[in-house]
Each structure stands twice: as C-alpha cells, then as structure tokens.
All heavy atoms as an XYZ file, in Angstrom:
937
protein
N     234.451    189.440    184.900
C     233.736    190.689    185.043
C     234.746    191.822    185.222
O     235.824    191.613    185.756
C     232.787    190.622    186.233
C     231.680    189.618    186.018
S     230.070    190.167    186.517
C     230.123    189.857    188.240
N     234.344    192.972    184.752
C     235.223    194.135    184.800
C     235.397    194.638    186.222
O     234.468    194.599    187.027
C     234.649    195.246    183.921
C     234.518    194.924    182.433
C     233.747    196.019    181.712
C     235.886    194.747    181.801
N     236.574    195.140    186.509
C     236.860    195.717    187.812
C     236.320    197.142    187.872
O     235.963    197.741    186.843
C     238.375    195.762    188.074
O     238.964    196.698    187.152
C     239.019    194.389    187.921
N     236.309    197.722    189.071
C     235.881    199.114    189.209
C     236.761    200.051    188.391
O     236.263    200.999    187.775
C     235.889    199.540    190.679
C     234.698    198.991    191.452
O     233.853    198.287    190.851
O     234.603    199.272    192.665
N     238.058    199.795    188.351
C     238.952    200.638    187.547
C     238.618    200.520    186.058
O     238.626    201.524    185.336
C     240.421    200.275    187.789
C     240.915    200.749    189.141
O     240.321    201.691    189.714
O     241.912    200.182    189.637
N     238.313    199.313    185.591
C     237.897    199.130    184.194
C     236.614    199.909    183.916
O     236.496    200.585    182.892
C     237.646    197.650    183.882
C     238.892    196.800    183.910
O     239.996    197.325    183.617
O     238.770    195.595    184.232
N     235.643    199.797    184.828
C     234.372    200.495    184.647
C     234.567    202.007    184.593
O     233.966    202.687    183.756
C     233.394    200.118    185.757
C     232.941    198.653    185.762
C     232.171    198.345    187.032
C     232.125    198.329    184.529
N     235.415    202.528    185.451
C     235.703    203.971    185.418
C     236.318    204.373    184.077
O     235.989    205.406    183.521
C     236.647    204.344    186.549
C     236.005    204.353    187.907
C     236.983    204.826    188.997
N     236.433    204.560    190.290
C     236.735    203.492    191.039
N     237.628    202.597    190.616
N     236.167    203.326    192.212
N     237.209    203.547    183.564
C     237.839    203.828    182.269
C     236.785    203.860    181.162
O     236.779    204.758    180.327
C     238.900    202.770    181.972
C     239.649    202.972    180.658
C     240.765    201.938    180.465
N     240.344    200.570    180.643
C     239.801    199.809    179.688
N     239.595    200.301    178.487
N     239.464    198.564    179.941
N     235.878    202.897    181.168
C     234.803    202.873    180.172
C     233.909    204.107    180.309
O     233.494    204.679    179.298
C     233.953    201.608    180.325
C     234.512    200.393    179.624
C     235.357    199.508    180.271
C     234.172    200.125    178.306
C     235.857    198.386    179.638
C     234.664    199.002    177.656
C     235.509    198.136    178.330
O     236.006    197.036    177.691
N     233.609    204.501    181.531
C     232.752    205.677    181.735
C     233.412    206.954    181.233
O     232.743    207.847    180.721
C     232.387    205.829    183.211
C     231.235    204.966    183.696
C     231.099    205.058    185.206
C     229.932    205.367    183.021
N     234.710    207.074    181.390
C     235.432    208.288    180.962
C     235.597    208.373    179.451
O     235.730    209.467    178.903
C     236.810    208.334    181.627
C     236.790    208.783    183.059
C     238.194    209.089    183.555
N     239.088    207.949    183.428
C     239.358    207.068    184.383
N     238.804    207.198    185.555
N     240.179    206.073    184.171
N     235.603    207.238    178.762
C     235.824    207.229    177.319
C     234.513    207.552    176.603
O     233.746    206.673    176.236
C     236.358    205.867    176.873
C     236.830    205.868    175.431
O     236.625    206.881    174.725
O     237.392    204.853    175.007
N     234.263    208.834    176.393
C     232.990    209.295    175.853
C     232.835    209.020    174.364
O     231.760    209.173    173.808
C     232.808    210.785    176.139
C     232.818    211.169    177.622
C     232.631    212.671    177.782
C     231.758    210.413    178.401
N     233.898    208.609    173.680
C     233.848    208.357    172.239
C     233.864    206.876    171.872
O     233.865    206.531    170.700
C     235.032    209.052    171.545
C     235.053    210.556    171.717
C     233.822    211.226    171.108
O     233.378    210.797    170.030
O     233.305    212.164    171.722
N     233.873    205.988    172.850
C     233.997    204.551    172.576
C     232.753    203.996    171.885
O     231.630    204.352    172.236
C     234.253    203.797    173.875
N     232.964    203.111    170.917
C     231.835    202.488    170.232
C     231.374    201.209    170.932
O     230.418    200.577    170.500
C     232.170    202.198    168.768
C     233.387    201.316    168.595
O     233.882    200.755    169.592
O     233.865    201.188    167.455
N     232.031    200.846    172.006
C     231.629    199.666    172.760
C     231.094    200.031    174.151
O     231.104    199.220    175.064
C     232.769    198.649    172.861
C     233.968    199.195    173.606
O     234.189    200.402    173.654
N     234.754    198.306    174.183
N     230.612    201.277    174.277
C     230.027    201.752    175.534
C     228.742    202.503    175.210
O     228.709    203.328    174.297
C     230.993    202.690    176.291
C     230.329    203.245    177.553
C     232.288    201.986    176.640
N     227.703    202.204    175.969
C     226.439    202.935    175.864
C     226.021    203.342    177.267
O     226.104    202.535    178.194
C     225.373    202.040    175.219
C     224.036    202.686    175.039
C     224.017    203.735    173.943
O     224.764    203.573    172.950
O     223.262    204.715    174.074
N     225.596    204.582    177.413
C     225.135    205.099    178.695
C     223.704    205.584    178.521
O     223.390    206.197    177.506
C     225.988    206.283    179.139
C     227.440    205.987    179.314
C     228.250    207.311    179.358
N     229.654    207.066    179.139
C     230.215    206.890    177.948
N     229.500    206.965    176.861
N     231.499    206.647    177.832
N     222.877    205.336    179.523
C     221.520    205.865    179.499
C     221.038    206.110    180.912
O     221.366    205.350    181.829
C     220.555    204.922    178.741
O     219.275    205.531    178.667
C     220.446    203.573    179.403
N     220.293    207.190    181.072
C     219.724    207.506    182.377
C     218.416    206.762    182.565
O     218.115    206.275    183.636
C     219.508    209.034    182.541
C     218.827    209.342    183.851
C     220.825    209.759    182.447
N     217.638    206.651    181.494
C     216.314    206.039    181.580
C     216.337    204.531    181.514
O     217.268    203.927    180.983
N     215.268    203.947    182.037
C     215.150    202.493    182.037
C     213.991    202.021    181.181
O     213.675    200.838    181.178
C     214.981    201.997    183.470
N     213.357    202.916    180.435
C     212.137    202.565    179.715
C     212.371    202.045    178.300
O     211.543    201.307    177.780
C     211.212    203.784    179.663
N     213.465    202.410    177.665
C     213.665    202.077    176.255
C     214.312    200.708    176.084
O     215.510    200.577    175.853
C     214.502    203.151    175.575
C     214.471    203.045    174.056
O     213.936    202.041    173.537
O     214.974    203.958    173.397
N     213.492    199.670    176.178
C     213.989    198.289    176.101
C     214.610    197.986    174.739
O     215.578    197.236    174.650
C     212.871    197.290    176.384
C     212.084    197.524    177.655
C     212.926    197.497    178.902
C     212.104    197.576    180.158
N     211.919    198.874    180.732
N     214.062    198.572    173.658
C     214.647    198.341    172.337
C     216.072    198.874    172.267
O     216.947    198.246    171.661
C     213.803    198.983    171.232
C     212.615    198.125    170.840
O     212.692    196.888    170.972
O     211.611    198.703    170.403
N     216.326    200.011    172.894
C     217.679    200.573    172.918
C     218.641    199.595    173.599
O     219.757    199.391    173.128
C     217.669    201.906    173.655
C     219.013    202.587    173.725
C     218.910    203.933    174.426
C     220.238    204.645    174.463
N     220.136    205.966    175.087
N     218.194    198.971    174.679
C     219.035    198.006    175.386
C     219.335    196.804    174.489
O     220.480    196.377    174.372
C     218.373    197.511    176.677
C     218.010    198.582    177.660
C     217.006    198.371    178.576
C     218.653    199.814    177.676
C     216.660    199.340    179.505
C     218.315    200.796    178.591
C     217.310    200.546    179.506
N     218.302    196.262    173.866
C     218.479    195.100    173.006
C     219.390    195.384    171.829
O     220.247    194.563    171.469
N     219.216    196.548    171.215
C     220.063    196.923    170.078
C     221.523    197.074    170.508
O     222.434    196.642    169.794
C     219.553    198.219    169.459
C     218.240    198.031    168.724
C     217.567    199.334    168.327
O     218.110    200.428    168.629
O     216.490    199.270    167.714
N     221.755    197.688    171.663
C     223.130    197.867    172.145
C     223.776    196.514    172.448
O     224.923    196.268    172.061
C     223.149    198.761    173.382
N     223.051    195.636    173.120
C     223.593    194.311    173.448
C     223.942    193.559    172.164
O     225.025    192.971    172.046
C     222.588    193.523    174.315
C     222.482    194.173    175.698
C     222.997    192.055    174.416
C     221.286    193.691    176.518
N     223.061    193.595    171.194
C     223.299    192.910    169.922
C     224.521    193.503    169.210
O     225.375    192.765    168.703
C     222.058    193.013    169.047
S     222.141    192.041    167.541
N     224.608    194.831    169.182
C     225.746    195.486    168.520
C     227.058    195.125    169.203
O     228.054    194.846    168.530
C     225.543    197.000    168.527
N     227.067    195.125    170.532
C     228.301    194.768    171.243
C     228.692    193.322    170.967
O     229.869    193.004    170.801
C     228.143    194.976    172.749
C     227.943    196.410    173.168
C     227.289    196.700    174.346
C     228.398    197.465    172.398
C     227.101    198.009    174.764
C     228.209    198.790    172.801
C     227.563    199.050    173.984
N     227.717    192.428    170.911
C     228.007    191.015    170.640
C     228.538    190.830    169.221
O     229.420    190.006    168.992
C     226.759    190.166    170.859
N     228.024    191.609    168.268
C     228.499    191.505    166.880
C     229.892    192.079    166.708
O     230.623    191.656    165.818
C     227.520    192.186    165.922
C     226.332    191.313    165.628
O     226.446    190.093    165.541
N     225.169    191.927    165.482
N     230.276    193.049    167.524
C     231.642    193.590    167.529
C     232.135    193.910    166.112
O     233.200    193.463    165.678
C     232.585    192.591    168.214
C     233.982    193.143    168.439
O     234.135    194.367    168.632
O     234.937    192.341    168.420
N     231.352    194.697    165.383
C     231.708    195.008    163.998
C     233.078    195.670    163.843
O     233.769    195.401    162.855
C     230.613    195.850    163.348
C     229.297    195.094    163.134
C     228.252    196.011    162.505
C     229.481    193.846    162.313
N     233.530    196.517    164.793
C     234.888    197.057    164.655
C     235.979    196.021    164.929
O     237.158    196.299    164.776
C     234.955    198.165    165.706
C     233.556    198.451    166.094
C     232.783    197.196    165.850
N     235.566    194.810    165.367
C     236.486    193.716    165.669
C     237.516    194.100    166.726
O     238.690    193.747    166.632
C     237.178    193.201    164.403
C     237.710    191.802    164.600
O     237.174    191.030    165.387
N     238.777    191.481    163.885
N     237.047    194.807    167.768
C     237.921    195.189    168.886
C     238.285    193.980    169.752
O     239.295    193.986    170.412
C     237.219    196.204    169.792
C     237.020    197.536    169.222
C     236.074    198.312    170.152
N     236.255    199.720    169.977
C     236.839    200.508    170.861
N     237.290    200.014    171.987
N     236.965    201.786    170.634
N     237.365    192.995    169.800
C     237.512    191.825    170.674
C     237.583    192.255    172.137
O     238.286    191.658    172.938
C     238.702    190.946    170.292
C     238.754    190.507    168.842
C     237.498    189.937    168.250
N     236.971    188.785    168.980
C     235.720    188.356    168.862
N     234.867    188.975    168.092
N     235.310    187.321    169.540
N     236.838    193.321    172.465
C     236.734    193.810    173.838
C     235.280    193.758    174.285
O     234.364    193.865    173.465
C     237.207    195.262    173.941
C     238.683    195.460    173.731
C     239.087    196.913    173.891
O     238.337    197.700    174.507
O     240.149    197.275    173.377
N     235.097    193.642    175.568
C     233.766    193.652    176.154
C     233.053    194.954    175.819
O     233.650    196.023    175.857
C     233.883    193.503    177.685
O     234.515    192.252    177.969
C     232.536    193.559    178.360
N     231.770    194.851    175.490
C     230.922    196.027    175.345
C     230.181    196.236    176.652
O     229.825    195.259    177.330
N     229.974    197.491    177.037
C     229.355    197.768    178.327
C     228.179    198.724    178.158
O     228.322    199.799    177.566
C     230.361    198.364    179.326
C     229.706    198.554    180.694
C     231.587    197.491    179.462
N     227.039    198.306    178.689
C     225.843    199.127    178.744
C     225.660    199.556    180.193
O     225.549    198.707    181.074
C     224.637    198.320    178.252
C     223.254    198.934    178.391
C     223.145    200.240    177.619
C     222.193    197.937    177.923
N     225.683    200.871    180.429
C     225.468    201.436    181.756
C     224.064    202.024    181.800
O     223.742    202.901    181.002
C     226.454    202.569    182.041
C     227.893    202.151    182.171
C     228.768    202.303    181.106
C     228.384    201.639    183.357
C     230.095    201.951    181.212
C     229.726    201.273    183.473
C     230.584    201.438    182.405
N     223.245    201.591    182.733
C     221.921    202.169    182.921
C     221.942    202.899    184.258
O     222.314    202.334    185.273
C     220.809    201.103    182.899
C     220.736    200.442    181.522
C     219.452    201.730    183.199
C     221.393    199.146    181.458
N     221.555    204.177    184.193
C     221.592    205.025    185.388
C     222.741    206.002    185.341
O     223.122    206.582    186.353
N     223.297    206.203    184.132
C     224.442    207.090    183.944
C     224.136    208.057    182.803
O     223.606    207.658    181.767
C     225.720    206.269    183.605
C     226.903    207.184    183.349
C     226.034    205.289    184.712
N     224.465    209.313    183.003
C     224.271    210.326    181.960
C     225.305    210.146    180.853
O     226.330    209.482    181.041
C     224.402    211.721    182.556
C     223.338    212.030    183.595
C     223.551    213.404    184.194
C     222.531    213.668    185.280
N     222.756    214.974    185.933
N     225.060    210.769    179.702
C     225.977    210.662    178.558
C     227.398    211.099    178.898
O     228.355    210.598    178.322
C     225.472    211.483    177.374
C     224.320    210.806    176.655
O     224.167    209.571    176.799
O     223.577    211.501    175.959
N     227.539    212.038    179.839
C     228.873    212.519    180.204
C     229.534    211.663    181.280
O     230.629    211.968    181.733
C     228.817    213.976    180.644
C     228.034    214.189    181.927
O     227.535    213.236    182.530
N     227.917    215.432    182.349
N     228.870    210.588    181.704
C     229.431    209.679    182.698
C     229.019    209.968    184.124
O     229.344    209.210    185.031
N     228.292    211.081    184.353
C     227.832    211.417    185.696
C     226.671    210.519    186.110
O     225.944    209.986    185.270
C     227.375    212.875    185.766
C     228.516    213.867    185.645
O     229.689    213.465    185.816
O     228.232    215.056    185.379
N     226.479    210.406    187.413
C     225.405    209.589    187.972
C     224.043    210.176    187.594
O     223.833    211.387    187.669
C     225.541    209.526    189.490
S     224.364    208.401    190.261
N     223.137    209.305    187.189
C     221.786    209.729    186.827
C     220.787    209.566    187.950
O     219.624    209.925    187.812
N     221.227    209.007    189.087
C     220.373    208.819    190.260
C     219.084    208.060    189.939
O     218.013    208.410    190.399
C     220.066    210.164    190.930
C     221.317    210.828    191.438
O     222.115    210.212    192.142
N     221.532    212.072    191.053
N     219.213    207.011    189.154
C     218.087    206.162    188.794
C     217.951    205.056    189.836
O     218.952    204.516    190.314
C     218.339    205.538    187.414
C     217.274    204.606    186.867
C     216.013    205.399    186.518
C     217.797    203.890    185.623
N     216.729    204.724    190.179
C     216.498    203.599    191.074
C     216.677    202.304    190.280
O     215.989    202.082    189.280
C     215.079    203.656    191.672
O     214.944    204.869    192.412
C     214.818    202.470    192.576
N     217.611    201.498    190.714
C     217.892    200.221    190.058
C     217.231    199.132    190.889
O     217.699    198.816    191.985
C     219.418    199.961    189.945
C     220.142    201.140    189.297
C     219.678    198.653    189.221
C     219.737    201.456    187.880
N     216.139    198.575    190.370
C     215.418    197.556    191.125
C     215.574    196.185    190.471
O     216.134    196.047    189.388
C     213.944    197.934    191.285
C     213.211    198.124    189.964
O     213.722    197.681    188.914
O     212.125    198.717    189.983
N     215.045    195.184    191.146
C     215.171    193.809    190.671
C     214.455    193.609    189.337
O     214.904    192.837    188.495
C     214.630    192.833    191.724
C     214.913    191.385    191.415
C     216.401    191.071    191.285
O     217.220    191.654    192.012
O     216.747    190.231    190.432
N     213.356    194.309    189.120
C     212.617    194.192    187.862
C     213.486    194.630    186.682
O     213.506    193.973    185.638
C     211.344    195.026    187.921
C     210.508    194.913    186.673
C     209.234    195.728    186.778
C     208.454    195.628    185.476
N     207.302    196.516    185.455
N     214.224    195.727    186.831
C     215.113    196.203    185.769
C     216.228    195.192    185.510
O     216.514    194.862    184.357
C     215.704    197.569    186.115
C     216.763    198.095    185.148
C     216.195    198.258    183.745
C     217.341    199.414    185.657
N     216.828    194.689    186.565
C     217.911    193.706    186.412
C     217.385    192.466    185.684
O     218.041    191.937    184.774
C     218.521    193.330    187.781
C     219.158    194.558    188.439
C     219.525    192.197    187.648
C     220.283    195.190    187.652
N     216.192    192.011    186.035
C     215.612    190.836    185.383
C     215.299    191.120    183.917
O     215.532    190.274    183.054
C     214.348    190.380    186.113
C     213.819    189.069    185.589
C     214.819    187.942    185.710
O     215.362    187.696    186.777
N     215.087    187.246    184.609
N     214.786    192.315    183.621
C     214.503    192.702    182.232
C     215.773    192.643    181.396
O     215.775    192.133    180.274
C     213.895    194.115    182.174
O     212.634    194.100    182.866
C     213.698    194.595    180.749
N     216.870    193.168    181.935
C     218.149    193.147    181.225
C     218.668    191.719    181.055
O     219.112    191.337    179.980
C     219.174    194.009    181.971
C     218.857    195.499    182.028
C     219.753    196.198    183.040
C     218.972    196.129    180.658
N     218.580    190.933    182.108
C     219.066    189.553    182.059
C     218.259    188.717    181.061
O     218.799    187.799    180.440
C     219.019    188.920    183.445
N     216.988    189.045    180.886
C     216.143    188.290    179.962
C     216.635    188.370    178.516
O     216.343    187.471    177.720
C     214.693    188.774    180.035
C     213.969    188.273    181.270
O     214.499    187.375    181.956
O     212.874    188.806    181.561
N     217.363    189.412    178.149
C     217.893    189.504    176.786
C     218.838    188.343    176.475
O     219.060    188.014    175.321
C     218.625    190.829    176.553
C     217.701    191.984    176.306
C     217.495    192.940    177.278
C     217.038    192.120    175.094
C     216.646    194.010    177.056
C     216.182    193.180    174.856
C     215.985    194.131    175.848
N     219.382    187.721    177.515
C     220.308    186.611    177.330
C     219.622    185.397    176.708
O     220.255    184.649    175.977
C     220.918    186.250    178.692
C     221.965    185.208    178.667
C     222.607    184.916    180.024
N     221.893    185.401    181.173
C     222.395    186.260    182.060
N     223.609    186.716    181.935
N     221.678    186.642    183.093
N     218.318    185.220    176.992
C     217.696    183.979    176.542
C     216.219    184.093    176.168
O     215.567    183.062    175.998
C     217.839    182.920    177.641
O     217.209    183.362    178.824
N     215.687    185.301    175.994
C     214.257    185.418    175.688
C     213.940    185.311    174.195
O     212.795    185.392    173.790
C     213.658    186.695    176.279
C     214.160    187.964    175.626
O     214.901    187.937    174.648
N     213.771    189.091    176.191
N     214.960    185.154    173.355
C     214.744    184.952    171.935
C     214.718    186.213    171.090
O     214.669    186.124    169.875
N     214.763    187.392    171.710
C     214.786    188.619    170.901
C     216.147    188.823    170.258
O     216.255    189.506    169.243
C     214.404    189.868    171.722
O     215.277    189.999    172.831
C     212.962    189.809    172.181
N     217.192    188.247    170.841
C     218.526    188.264    170.244
C     218.897    186.817    169.944
O     218.850    185.962    170.827
C     219.571    188.897    171.184
C     219.195    190.330    171.524
C     220.959    188.843    170.539
C     220.100    190.989    172.554
N     219.251    186.570    168.677
C     219.630    185.208    168.325
C     220.842    185.229    167.390
O     220.931    186.096    166.528
C     218.460    184.473    167.669
O     218.098    185.119    166.467
N     221.759    184.276    167.559
C     221.802    183.350    168.681
C     222.000    184.106    169.993
O     222.288    185.293    169.994
C     222.997    182.451    168.358
C     223.829    183.205    167.384
C     222.915    184.138    166.666
N     221.854    183.399    171.100
C     221.909    184.032    172.413
C     223.275    184.677    172.665
O     224.315    184.071    172.395
C     221.641    183.020    173.522
C     220.277    182.389    173.454
C     220.091    181.095    173.854
C     219.175    183.091    172.999
C     218.840    180.492    173.817
C     217.919    182.514    172.944
C     217.751    181.209    173.356
N     223.278    185.904    173.205
C     224.548    186.567    173.528
C     225.124    186.046    174.843
O     224.402    185.554    175.704
C     224.137    188.031    173.664
C     222.719    187.973    174.143
C     222.116    186.758    173.463
N     226.436    186.177    174.973
C     227.101    185.904    176.241
C     227.230    187.247    176.945
O     227.866    188.174    176.417
C     228.490    185.265    176.040
C     229.200    185.100    177.367
C     228.359    183.943    175.305
N     226.586    187.367    178.103
C     226.555    188.657    178.789
C     226.380    188.454    180.289
O     225.942    187.390    180.732
C     225.421    189.516    178.247
C     224.070    188.837    178.279
S     222.768    189.788    177.506
C     222.021    190.535    178.940
N     226.760    189.461    181.029
C     226.670    189.449    182.482
C     225.944    190.715    182.916
O     226.265    191.808    182.443
C     228.072    189.400    183.109
C     228.874    188.240    182.576
C     229.756    188.416    181.507
C     228.717    186.969    183.101
C     230.474    187.343    180.994
C     229.430    185.892    182.585
C     230.313    186.095    181.534
O     231.005    185.038    181.024
N     224.971    190.550    183.794
C     224.154    191.670    184.255
C     224.292    191.772    185.761
O     224.251    190.749    186.464
C     222.668    191.451    183.885
C     221.814    192.598    184.386
C     222.509    191.260    182.389
N     224.441    193.004    186.237
C     224.523    193.185    187.684
C     224.148    194.597    188.087
O     224.248    195.530    187.303
C     225.921    192.862    188.197
C     227.011    193.749    187.625
C     228.377    193.268    188.071
N     229.415    193.795    187.215
C     230.536    194.328    187.667
N     230.752    194.423    188.959
N     231.450    194.763    186.824
N     223.726    194.710    189.333
C     223.531    195.989    189.989
C     224.830    196.268    190.715
O     225.383    195.379    191.374
C     222.359    195.883    190.969
C     222.083    197.130    191.763
C     220.890    196.892    192.680
C     220.593    198.086    193.548
N     219.410    197.830    194.410
N     225.334    197.488    190.589
C     226.663    197.783    191.138
C     226.704    199.236    191.621
O     226.094    200.108    190.996
C     227.713    197.563    190.048
C     229.115    197.628    190.521
N     229.685    196.654    191.312
C     230.078    198.558    190.322
C     230.943    196.981    191.567
N     231.203    198.134    190.980
N     227.410    199.460    192.693
C     227.630    200.830    193.172
C     229.071    201.192    192.883
O     229.997    200.508    193.315
C     227.320    200.954    194.665
O     225.962    200.574    194.877
C     227.515    202.389    195.145
N     229.236    202.277    192.116
C     230.554    202.754    191.717
C     230.667    204.214    192.118
O     229.889    205.049    191.655
C     230.736    202.586    190.208
C     232.092    202.966    189.627
C     233.173    201.993    190.120
C     232.045    202.942    188.106
N     231.594    204.499    193.000
C     231.819    205.869    193.471
C     230.529    206.517    193.973
O     230.234    207.677    193.685
C     232.459    206.722    192.373
C     233.794    206.164    191.907
O     234.497    205.524    192.739
O     234.142    206.342    190.726
N     229.730    205.752    194.705
C     228.513    206.266    195.313
C     227.295    206.280    194.406
O     226.215    206.684    194.835
N     227.431    205.842    193.182
C     226.324    205.831    192.219
C     225.907    204.384    191.956
O     226.718    203.572    191.519
C     226.756    206.496    190.918
S     225.456    206.566    189.668
N     224.643    204.068    192.214
C     224.144    202.726    191.951
C     223.638    202.670    190.513
O     222.821    203.493    190.101
C     223.031    202.359    192.941
O     223.568    202.449    194.267
C     222.526    200.947    192.698
N     224.153    201.700    189.769
C     223.849    201.575    188.344
C     223.604    200.114    187.998
O     223.951    199.216    188.764
C     225.015    202.124    187.476
C     226.346    201.456    187.854
C     225.108    203.633    187.588
C     227.554    201.938    187.058
N     223.005    199.899    186.841
C     222.905    198.555    186.271
C     223.963    198.464    185.181
O     224.144    199.413    184.403
C     221.518    198.312    185.694
N     224.649    197.355    185.138
C     225.722    197.151    184.173
C     225.454    195.867    183.401
O     225.153    194.828    183.992
C     227.092    197.036    184.872
C     227.398    198.307    185.655
C     228.198    196.725    183.868
C     228.598    198.188    186.559
N     225.559    195.969    182.080
C     225.485    194.792    181.220
C     226.815    194.707    180.481
O     227.167    195.610    179.728
C     224.330    194.881    180.202
C     224.284    193.622    179.345
C     223.003    195.124    180.898
N     227.561    193.651    180.743
C     228.820    193.402    180.048
C     228.557    192.361    178.966
O     228.032    191.290    179.258
C     229.883    192.889    181.014
C     230.225    193.865    182.108
C     231.235    193.304    183.092
O     232.122    192.522    182.674
O     231.128    193.632    184.283
N     228.904    192.679    177.726
C     228.611    191.808    176.594
C     229.923    191.342    175.967
O     230.758    192.150    175.572
C     227.752    192.538    175.539
C     227.393    191.588    174.408
C     226.498    193.131    176.175
N     230.067    190.043    175.863
C     231.256    189.433    175.283
C     231.078    189.366    173.762
O     230.018    188.956    173.280
C     231.454    188.009    175.856
C     232.646    187.326    175.215
C     231.591    188.066    177.371
N     232.102    189.770    172.993
C     231.991    189.643    171.537
C     231.744    188.190    171.138
O     232.373    187.273    171.657
C     233.358    190.113    171.027
C     233.889    190.982    172.111
C     233.368    190.387    173.394
N     230.829    187.997    170.209
C     230.451    186.655    169.772
C     231.559    186.019    168.932
O     232.222    186.689    168.144
C     229.166    186.725    168.946
O     228.857    185.461    168.419
N     231.701    184.724    169.087
C     232.622    183.959    168.247
C     232.007    183.657    166.887
O     232.721    183.304    165.951
C     233.008    182.650    168.951
C     233.800    182.846    170.228
C     235.161    183.479    169.988
O     235.799    183.178    168.964
O     235.575    184.290    170.831
N     230.675    183.778    166.783
C     229.966    183.430    165.550
C     228.940    184.493    165.160
O     227.746    184.208    165.124
C     229.266    182.073    165.724
C     230.244    180.970    165.986
O     231.160    180.758    165.202
N     230.069    180.260    167.083
N     229.394    185.705    164.846
C     228.420    186.703    164.410
C     227.910    186.353    163.011
O     228.541    185.531    162.328
C     229.221    188.000    164.408
C     230.646    187.595    164.308
C     230.757    186.203    164.889
N     226.836    186.897    162.549
C     226.126    187.992    163.199
C     225.008    187.501    164.125
O     224.372    186.492    163.860
C     225.518    188.748    162.024
C     225.229    187.687    161.013
C     226.357    186.676    161.181
N     224.777    188.267    165.165
C     223.606    188.093    166.013
C     222.549    189.057    165.487
O     222.884    190.091    164.902
C     223.917    188.408    167.471
C     224.593    187.280    168.272
C     226.029    187.106    167.838
C     224.510    187.569    169.736
N     221.299    188.719    165.709
C     220.196    189.551    165.242
C     219.293    189.923    166.418
O     219.040    189.080    167.277
C     219.373    188.825    164.192
C     220.154    188.522    162.936
C     219.299    187.788    161.933
C     220.135    187.485    160.683
N     219.356    186.761    159.686
N     218.850    191.168    166.427
C     217.865    191.631    167.399
C     216.544    191.794    166.662
O     216.466    192.550    165.701
C     218.300    192.961    168.027
C     217.256    193.537    168.948
C     216.953    192.894    170.143
C     216.574    194.691    168.627
C     215.992    193.392    170.987
C     215.620    195.206    169.488
C     215.318    194.556    170.661
O     214.361    195.059    171.505
N     215.558    191.031    167.072
C     214.245    191.021    166.414
C     214.371    190.799    164.905
O     213.728    191.447    164.104
C     213.468    192.289    166.723
C     213.173    192.479    168.194
C     212.141    193.550    168.417
N     211.974    193.852    169.817
C     211.175    193.198    170.668
N     210.479    192.167    170.226
N     211.086    193.540    171.926
N     215.300    189.912    164.535
C     215.475    189.533    163.148
C     216.371    190.437    162.329
O     216.583    190.193    161.145
N     216.913    191.509    162.947
C     217.773    192.459    162.221
C     219.185    192.463    162.821
O     219.342    192.409    164.028
C     217.209    193.880    162.328
C     215.862    194.075    161.709
C     215.418    195.533    161.810
N     215.788    196.206    163.039
C     214.964    196.396    164.073
N     213.730    195.977    164.037
N     215.384    197.037    165.155
N     220.182    192.563    161.949
C     221.566    192.670    162.404
C     221.808    194.098    162.838
O     221.423    195.033    162.203
C     222.557    192.285    161.287
C     223.996    192.552    161.729
C     222.392    190.853    160.910
C-alpha cells in the first residue's frame, strides 16, 4: 500500500493518467471505469492507479463523509463481476493531512484487457 508521502505526490500530480479524484460518492460507473482503466494500464506505466474519493480536482479536501457503505461499495468492484477478470485492488478509509478520504489503489493487470460491464 502507498505511503502518505506517495499519496501526497499522487494528489499533487494534476496531470497524471493514473490518478482520479472525485468529491462525490454517487457516480458508481465512474468508479468502475476508473478501476478498470487503471488495471488495464494502457500507457504501460506499471504503476499503481489511485482513485481518491472525497478530494476535489485540484487535490483539496472535499469534506465528504466516508462511511462503511461507501467503502463496501468500492470493495465490491473487486469481485462483483462488473469488472472481469477481477482486478487486484486495495480499498481503505484514510485520513491524510486532516482530510478523511476513501482510497482505491489498483495494481496493473498482468493479463489485460479487463472489461467493465463488457467494455474495455
């Protein structure tokens, strides 16, 4: 899992193609698409992709309430069948510099392509 310093670096890199930030928790399709894209690693970076929920596009705290239901919803992408084959990912609630966020770390797949709802 990424360290706090790694997470800060990802948050500051506003142009990275392996980082997604969102303040809202309602757009489940956006989460699934991001996880699938990070697992496919089309730029072949071979680096972890990170989805931050509760963070604004500029990296500032979005002050979103991160509850167990959200964490479970994110974790379900690992094995609920909407992404196939199953991605390797880690989900956690984390406080970074006073901001509580949900973090999904996605490991690039050894056997792409992965599909989200049947689409690459």
